[in-house]
Each structure stands twice: as structure tokens, then as C-alpha cells.
C-alpha positions as a Markdown table, in Angstrom:
| # | Residue | x | y | z |
|---|---|---|---|---|
| 1 | Unk | -99.0 | -22.2 | 48.4 |
| 2 | Unk | -99.5 | -18.8 | 46.7 |
| 3 | Unk | -97.9 | -18.1 | 43.4 |
| 4 | Unk | -94.6 | -16.2 | 43.4 |
| 5 | Unk | -95.0 | -12.7 | 41.9 |
| 6 | Unk | -92.2 | -11.7 | 39.7 |
| 7 | Unk | -91.8 | -8.3 | 38.1 |
| 8 | Unk | -89.5 | -7.8 | 35.1 |
| 9 | Unk | -88.3 | -4.3 | 34.5 |
| 10 | Unk | -86.9 | -4.5 | 30.9 |
| 11 | Unk | -88.2 | -7.0 | 28.4 |
| 12 | Unk | -85.3 | -7.5 | 26.0 |
| 13 | Unk | -84.1 | -10.8 | 24.6 |
| 14 | Unk | -82.7 | -12.2 | 27.9 |
| 15 | Unk | -85.8 | -11.3 | 29.9 |
| 16 | Unk | -88.0 | -12.6 | 27.2 |
| 17 | Unk | -86.3 | -16.0 | 27.2 |
| 18 | Unk | -86.6 | -16.2 | 31.0 |
| 19 | Unk | -90.3 | -15.2 | 31.0 |
| 20 | Unk | -91.1 | -17.8 | 28.3 |
| 21 | Unk | -89.2 | -20.4 | 30.3 |
| 22 | Unk | -91.3 | -19.6 | 33.3 |
| 23 | Unk | -94.4 | -20.0 | 31.3 |
| 24 | Unk | -93.3 | -23.4 | 30.1 |
| 25 | Unk | -92.1 | -24.8 | 33.4 |
| 26 | Unk | -93.8 | -22.8 | 36.2 |
| 27 | Unk | -97.4 | -22.5 | 35.0 |
| 28 | Unk | -99.6 | -21.8 | 38.0 |
| 29 | Unk | -96.6 | -21.3 | 40.3 |
| 30 | Unk | -95.8 | -17.7 | 39.3 |
| 31 | Unk | -97.5 | -14.5 | 38.3 |
| 32 | Unk | -95.6 | -12.0 | 36.2 |
| 33 | Unk | -95.7 | -8.3 | 35.7 |
| 34 | Unk | -93.7 | -6.5 | 33.0 |
| 35 | Unk | -92.5 | -3.0 | 32.4 |
| 36 | Unk | -90.4 | -1.6 | 29.6 |
| 37 | Unk | -89.9 | 1.9 | 28.3 |
| 38 | Unk | -90.8 | 0.4 | 24.9 |
| 39 | Unk | -94.4 | -0.2 | 25.7 |
| 40 | Unk | -95.1 | -2.0 | 22.5 |
| 41 | Unk | -92.5 | -4.6 | 23.3 |
| 42 | Unk | -93.8 | -5.2 | 26.8 |
| 43 | Unk | -97.4 | -5.4 | 25.6 |
| 44 | Unk | -96.5 | -7.9 | 22.9 |
| 45 | Unk | -94.6 | -10.1 | 25.4 |
| 46 | Unk | -97.4 | -9.8 | 28.0 |
| 47 | Unk | -100.0 | -10.9 | 25.4 |
| 48 | Unk | -97.9 | -13.9 | 24.5 |
| 49 | Unk | -97.3 | -15.0 | 28.1 |
| 50 | Unk | -100.4 | -13.7 | 29.8 |
| 51 | Unk | -98.4 | -11.5 | 32.1 |
| 52 | Unk | -99.6 | -8.2 | 33.5 |
| 53 | Unk | -98.3 | -4.9 | 32.1 |
| 54 | Unk | -97.2 | -2.4 | 34.7 |
| 55 | Unk | -97.8 | 1.3 | 34.0 |
| 56 | Unk | -94.4 | 2.3 | 35.2 |
| 57 | Unk | -91.3 | 0.9 | 37.1 |
| 58 | Unk | -92.9 | 1.8 | 40.5 |
| 59 | Unk | -96.0 | -0.2 | 39.8 |
| 60 | Unk | -93.8 | -3.2 | 38.8 |
| 61 | Unk | -91.9 | -2.9 | 42.1 |
| 62 | Unk | -95.1 | -2.9 | 44.1 |
| 63 | Unk | -96.4 | -5.9 | 42.1 |
| 64 | Unk | -93.4 | -8.2 | 42.5 |
| 65 | Unk | -92.1 | -10.3 | 45.4 |
| 66 | Unk | -89.0 | -10.6 | 43.2 |
| 67 | Unk | -88.1 | -7.7 | 40.9 |
| 68 | Unk | -85.8 | -8.7 | 38.1 |
| 69 | Unk | -83.8 | -5.7 | 36.6 |
| 70 | Unk | -83.2 | -6.6 | 33.0 |
| 71 | Unk | -82.0 | -3.3 | 31.7 |
| 72 | Unk | -78.7 | -2.4 | 30.0 |
| 73 | Unk | -75.8 | -1.6 | 32.4 |
| 74 | Unk | -75.9 | 2.1 | 31.5 |
| 75 | Unk | -79.5 | 2.3 | 32.6 |
| 76 | Unk | -79.0 | 0.8 | 36.0 |
| 77 | Unk | -78.1 | 4.0 | 37.9 |
| 78 | Unk | -81.2 | 5.9 | 36.8 |
| 79 | Unk | -83.5 | 2.9 | 37.4 |
| 80 | Unk | -82.1 | 2.4 | 40.9 |
| 81 | Unk | -82.7 | 6.1 | 41.7 |
| 82 | Unk | -86.3 | 5.8 | 40.5 |
| 83 | Unk | -87.2 | 2.6 | 42.4 |
| 84 | Unk | -85.3 | 3.3 | 45.7 |
| 85 | Unk | -88.0 | 5.4 | 47.3 |
| 86 | Unk | -90.7 | 2.9 | 46.2 |
| 87 | Unk | -88.8 | 0.0 | 47.8 |
| 88 | Unk | -88.2 | 2.0 | 50.9 |
| 89 | Unk | -92.0 | 2.5 | 51.4 |
| 90 | Unk | -93.2 | -0.9 | 50.0 |
| 91 | Unk | -94.8 | -3.4 | 52.3 |
| 92 | Unk | -93.5 | -6.9 | 52.6 |
| 93 | Unk | -90.1 | -8.4 | 51.8 |
| 94 | Unk | -88.8 | -7.7 | 48.3 |
| 95 | Unk | -85.9 | -9.3 | 46.5 |
| 96 | Unk | -84.1 | -7.4 | 43.7 |
| 97 | Unk | -82.3 | -9.5 | 41.1 |
| 98 | Unk | -80.1 | -7.9 | 38.4 |
| 99 | Unk | -79.0 | -9.5 | 35.1 |
| 100 | Unk | -77.1 | -6.4 | 34.1 |
| 101 | Unk | -73.5 | -7.3 | 33.2 |
| 102 | Unk | -70.7 | -5.4 | 34.9 |
| 103 | Unk | -72.6 | -3.7 | 37.7 |
| 104 | Unk | -71.4 | -4.9 | 41.1 |
| 105 | Unk | -73.5 | -5.8 | 44.1 |
| 106 | Unk | -72.1 | -2.8 | 46.0 |
| 107 | Unk | -73.8 | -0.5 | 43.6 |
| 108 | Unk | -77.2 | -2.0 | 44.3 |
| 109 | Unk | -76.6 | -2.2 | 48.1 |
| 110 | Unk | -75.6 | 1.4 | 48.2 |
| 111 | Unk | -78.6 | 2.6 | 46.3 |
| 112 | Unk | -81.0 | 0.2 | 48.0 |
| 113 | Unk | -79.9 | 0.1 | 51.7 |
| 114 | Unk | -81.2 | -3.0 | 53.5 |
| 115 | Unk | -82.8 | -4.5 | 50.5 |
| 116 | Unk | -82.1 | -8.2 | 49.6 |
| 117 | Unk | -80.2 | -8.1 | 46.3 |
| 118 | Unk | -78.7 | -10.7 | 44.0 |
| 119 | Unk | -76.8 | -10.7 | 40.7 |
| 120 | Unk | -77.5 | -13.3 | 38.0 |
| 121 | Unk | -75.3 | -14.1 | 35.0 |
| 122 | Unk | -77.3 | -16.4 | 32.7 |
| 123 | Unk | -76.3 | -17.1 | 29.1 |
| 124 | Unk | -78.2 | -17.1 | 25.8 |
| 125 | Unk | -79.1 | -20.8 | 26.1 |
| 126 | Unk | -82.0 | -19.5 | 28.2 |
| 127 | Unk | -83.8 | -19.5 | 24.9 |
| 128 | Unk | -83.8 | -23.3 | 24.8 |
| 129 | Unk | -84.1 | -23.9 | 28.5 |
| 130 | Unk | -80.5 | -25.1 | 28.7 |
| 131 | Unk | -78.7 | -22.2 | 30.3 |
| 132 | Unk | -76.3 | -22.2 | 33.3 |
| 133 | Unk | -76.8 | -19.2 | 35.5 |
| 134 | Unk | -74.2 | -18.0 | 38.0 |
| 135 | Unk | -75.9 | -16.4 | 41.1 |
| 136 | Unk | -74.2 | -14.0 | 43.5 |
| 137 | Unk | -75.8 | -13.1 | 46.8 |
| 138 | Unk | -75.9 | -9.7 | 48.4 |
| 139 | Unk | -75.4 | -9.4 | 52.2 |
| 140 | Unk | -79.1 | -9.2 | 53.0 |
| 141 | Unk | -80.2 | -12.2 | 50.8 |
| 142 | Unk | -81.8 | -14.9 | 53.0 |
| 143 | Unk | -82.2 | -18.6 | 52.4 |
| 144 | Unk | -85.8 | -18.3 | 51.4 |
| 145 | Unk | -84.8 | -15.5 | 48.9 |
| 146 | Unk | -82.2 | -17.8 | 47.3 |
| 147 | Unk | -85.0 | -20.4 | 46.8 |
| 148 | Unk | -87.1 | -17.8 | 45.0 |
| 149 | Unk | -84.2 | -16.8 | 42.8 |
| 150 | Unk | -83.4 | -20.4 | 42.0 |
| 151 | Unk | -87.0 | -21.0 | 41.1 |
| 152 | Unk | -86.8 | -18.3 | 38.4 |
| 153 | Unk | -83.5 | -19.3 | 36.8 |
| 154 | Unk | -84.0 | -23.0 | 37.1 |
| 155 | Unk | -86.9 | -22.5 | 34.8 |
| 156 | Unk | -84.4 | -21.9 | 32.0 |
| 157 | Unk | -81.6 | -24.3 | 32.9 |
| 158 | Unk | -79.3 | -24.9 | 35.9 |
| 159 | Unk | -78.0 | -22.6 | 38.6 |
| 160 | Unk | -75.0 | -22.3 | 40.8 |
| 161 | Unk | -74.0 | -19.8 | 43.5 |
| 162 | Unk | -70.5 | -18.3 | 43.3 |
| 163 | Unk | -68.7 | -15.5 | 45.2 |
| 164 | Unk | -68.9 | -12.3 | 43.2 |
| 165 | Unk | -65.1 | -12.1 | 42.8 |
| 166 | Unk | -65.4 | -15.2 | 40.5 |
| 167 | Unk | -67.8 | -13.4 | 38.1 |
| 168 | Unk | -65.1 | -12.6 | 35.4 |
| 169 | Unk | -64.0 | -16.3 | 35.2 |
| 170 | Unk | -67.6 | -17.4 | 35.0 |
| 171 | Unk | -68.2 | -15.0 | 32.2 |
| 172 | Unk | -65.2 | -16.4 | 30.4 |
| 173 | Unk | -66.5 | -19.9 | 30.7 |
| 174 | Unk | -70.3 | -19.8 | 30.5 |
| 175 | Unk | -71.4 | -16.2 | 29.9 |
| 176 | Unk | -69.5 | -16.0 | 26.6 |
| 177 | Unk | -69.1 | -19.8 | 26.2 |
| 178 | Unk | -71.9 | -20.5 | 23.8 |
| 179 | Unk | -70.1 | -18.3 | 21.2 |
| 180 | Unk | -67.0 | -20.5 | 21.4 |
| 181 | Unk | -68.9 | -23.6 | 20.5 |
| 182 | Unk | -70.7 | -21.8 | 17.6 |
| 183 | Unk | -67.3 | -20.6 | 16.3 |
| 184 | Unk | -65.8 | -24.1 | 16.6 |
| 185 | Unk | -68.8 | -25.4 | 14.7 |
| 186 | Unk | -68.2 | -22.8 | 12.0 |
| 187 | Unk | -64.6 | -23.8 | 11.7 |
| 188 | Unk | -65.4 | -27.5 | 11.4 |
| 189 | Unk | -67.8 | -26.7 | 8.6 |
| 190 | Unk | -65.2 | -24.6 | 6.8 |
| 191 | Unk | -62.6 | -27.4 | 7.2 |
| 192 | Unk | -65.1 | -29.8 | 5.7 |
| 193 | Unk | -65.4 | -27.6 | 2.7 |
| 194 | Unk | -61.7 | -27.5 | 2.3 |
| 195 | Unk | -61.7 | -31.3 | 2.4 |
| 196 | Unk | -64.2 | -31.5 | -0.5 |
| 197 | Unk | -67.7 | -31.3 | 1.0 |
| 198 | Unk | -70.3 | -28.9 | -0.3 |
| 199 | Unk | -71.0 | -25.9 | 2.0 |
| 200 | Unk | -74.5 | -27.3 | 2.7 |
| 201 | Unk | -73.3 | -30.8 | 3.6 |
| 202 | Unk | -70.3 | -29.5 | 5.7 |
| 203 | Unk | -72.6 | -27.2 | 7.6 |
| 204 | Unk | -75.2 | -29.9 | 8.3 |
| 205 | Unk | -72.6 | -32.4 | 9.5 |
| 206 | Unk | -70.8 | -29.9 | 11.8 |
| 207 | Unk | -74.1 | -28.6 | 13.2 |
| 208 | Unk | -75.6 | -32.0 | 14.0 |
| 209 | Unk | -72.3 | -33.3 | 15.4 |
| 210 | Unk | -72.3 | -30.3 | 17.8 |
| 211 | Unk | -75.9 | -31.0 | 18.8 |
| 212 | Unk | -75.2 | -34.7 | 19.4 |
| 213 | Unk | -72.1 | -34.0 | 21.5 |
| 214 | Unk | -74.0 | -31.5 | 23.6 |
| 215 | Unk | -76.8 | -34.0 | 24.1 |
| 216 | Unk | -74.3 | -36.6 | 25.2 |
| 217 | Unk | -72.8 | -34.1 | 27.7 |
| 218 | Unk | -76.3 | -33.3 | 29.0 |
| 219 | Unk | -77.5 | -36.9 | 29.4 |
| 220 | Unk | -74.4 | -38.9 | 30.3 |
| 221 | Unk | -72.8 | -38.9 | 33.7 |
| 222 | Unk | -69.3 | -39.4 | 32.4 |
| 223 | Unk | -66.9 | -36.4 | 32.2 |
| 224 | Unk | -66.1 | -34.7 | 28.9 |
| 225 | Unk | -62.7 | -36.2 | 29.0 |
| 226 | Unk | -64.1 | -39.7 | 29.4 |
| 227 | Unk | -66.6 | -39.2 | 26.6 |
| 228 | Unk | -63.7 | -38.0 | 24.4 |
| 229 | Unk | -61.6 | -41.0 | 25.2 |
| 230 | Unk | -64.5 | -43.4 | 24.4 |
| 231 | Unk | -64.4 | -42.0 | 20.8 |
| 232 | Unk | -60.7 | -42.1 | 20.5 |
| 233 | Unk | -59.3 | -45.5 | 19.6 |
| 234 | Unk | -55.5 | -45.7 | 19.9 |
| 235 | Unk | -53.7 | -45.0 | 16.7 |
| 236 | Unk | -57.0 | -44.3 | 15.0 |
| 237 | Unk | -58.4 | -41.4 | 13.0 |
| 238 | Unk | -59.8 | -39.5 | 16.0 |
| 239 | Unk | -56.5 | -39.9 | 17.9 |
| 240 | Unk | -54.7 | -38.3 | 14.9 |
| 241 | Unk | -57.0 | -35.3 | 15.1 |
| 242 | Unk | -56.7 | -35.0 | 18.9 |
| 243 | Unk | -52.9 | -35.1 | 18.7 |
| 244 | Unk | -53.0 | -32.2 | 16.2 |
| 245 | Unk | -55.3 | -30.2 | 18.5 |
| 246 | Unk | -53.1 | -30.9 | 21.6 |
| 247 | Unk | -50.2 | -29.1 | 20.0 |
| 248 | Unk | -51.8 | -25.7 | 20.2 |
| 249 | Unk | -55.5 | -25.7 | 21.2 |
| 250 | Unk | -55.2 | -25.9 | 25.0 |
| 251 | Unk | -53.1 | -22.7 | 25.1 |
| 252 | Unk | -55.3 | -21.0 | 22.5 |
| 253 | Unk | -58.4 | -21.8 | 24.6 |
| 254 | Unk | -56.8 | -20.5 | 27.8 |
| 255 | Unk | -55.5 | -17.2 | 26.2 |
| 256 | Unk | -58.9 | -16.6 | 24.6 |
| 257 | Unk | -60.8 | -17.1 | 27.9 |
| 258 | Unk | -58.2 | -15.0 | 29.8 |
| 259 | Unk | -58.8 | -12.2 | 27.3 |
| 260 | Unk | -62.5 | -12.5 | 27.9 |
| 261 | Unk | -62.1 | -12.3 | 31.7 |
| 262 | Unk | -59.8 | -9.4 | 31.4 |
| 263 | Unk | -62.3 | -7.5 | 29.2 |
| 264 | Unk | -65.0 | -8.3 | 31.7 |
| 265 | Unk | -62.9 | -6.7 | 34.5 |
| 266 | Unk | -62.3 | -3.6 | 32.3 |
| 267 | Unk | -66.0 | -3.1 | 31.6 |
| 268 | Unk | -66.8 | -3.5 | 35.3 |
| 269 | Unk | -64.4 | -0.6 | 36.1 |
| 270 | Unk | -65.6 | 1.6 | 33.3 |
């Protein structure tokens, strides 16, 4: 079977993480072409990953079976205007995938009539091949197109397909979610300091506890609730902490995530 040709237009942090993930997990199964307005950035990433550097966006489009648009949201309109005539004249079936936040499928389908398009919302855990990516299919996306998209994003973690109207909730859970765990780990370390630990010891304990809990969630089949209950002996020390959390934390988490989803909706309408 011939290698899947993937063109990346934009080579920022997210694209770089995905590209490196593909190198680690899909060697021999993909060929990659890169284009970025910052030619030094694309050249450096290409040298690291043995990808081809395209001379412009049009060349990237012609190279790829799948074209990943990894530009900032404000750059999408101009890019679509640039590549639309190229896609219209290109031979073969092309799939366009965007990781730009806040730009709806309708924008792509209006600019690229008849083209198979898809939105993807990964998170920053792409960098350690542990992301969860929400995928949203445009009306022309076929089953074989979905398989190609999954091949790309499963290189950096797991994928799931959702209706586009669920995107704001997904962002509230997984798109912004890593920051919540980092923040909670920060607060655990600060609480440890208040309880008498040195900053270094408190930070090390909090960090590795988060790593261990994440590894348990990744490797065990039990739910998060079951894993929590396994640590929580009746009337014990953990039970005392959980009882304190239960007084306010559930509502705090909900209101924080609702605020995130609301802001996502506002940015999509901007």
C-alpha cells in the first residue's frame, strides 16, 4: 500500500507535535510536506523529520492527499482564498483538515465547494503522544477519508468523532482540560508548602502524584470514580479530604467549564 501523503500548512507547536508523532509511529506509512510563511521554521522542522519543504501553499496542496491547515484562526480566510483555485484544479481526491479553533465547517465548505473537509480539535498532550482529538466531519467526508484522518491523529493519541455542535463542550473538557490538571497540581504543591514542606519537595510530590494518577487512568480499565474509591478507606485520611472537596469542588468545576464553553462560543461568533 502506498504511503499517505500529508501536507501541513503552518508548522507551529501543534503541527510540530503531530508531525513528530507521525515520525515516531507511522514511519514508512506517511510522506509529509511542510509549508510555513516562516521559512526558517518549516526548514528546521523538515530537517528534523525528513519531510519535504513546499515552496508555497499551492505546492503543499498539490503534494498532499490530506492537507492539514494549522494556521491561526485569523489566517484561515486568506489561506482558503489562496488554495481554493488550486484544489478546484487538482487531480485526485483531496481531504482538507483544519485544527484552527473557532472556524466552523460551513466556512470551509463555502470556500471549498465539494471538497471533503474535517475539523480537528486536539490538545497539547500531542507533544507526549497522549492527546485526545475530537473530529468533526463535513458533508463530503467519506469513510475512507475518515480513516486517513484517524491515521494522522491516532499517531499522537486517541480520537473520537462528534457532531460539530458539541465542539464547545469538548473544548471545555479536553481542549482546555490539560490546564486544569496543571493548575490543580500547582495548588496541591502550594498546599503542601503551607503544611510545612519545602517548595522543592511539595512540587516533586504533587507532580509525581499527578503523573502516577494519570498513568493509572491510562492503564486501568476501572472508571475514575472506582479508582478514587479504591484509595478512599471509610473514615480514613483520604475520605476526610474528599468530604472537604465535595462541599464546593463539583460546582466550581462545572462553573469553570461552563465559562470555558461560553467563551468558546463567543470566539466562534467573533
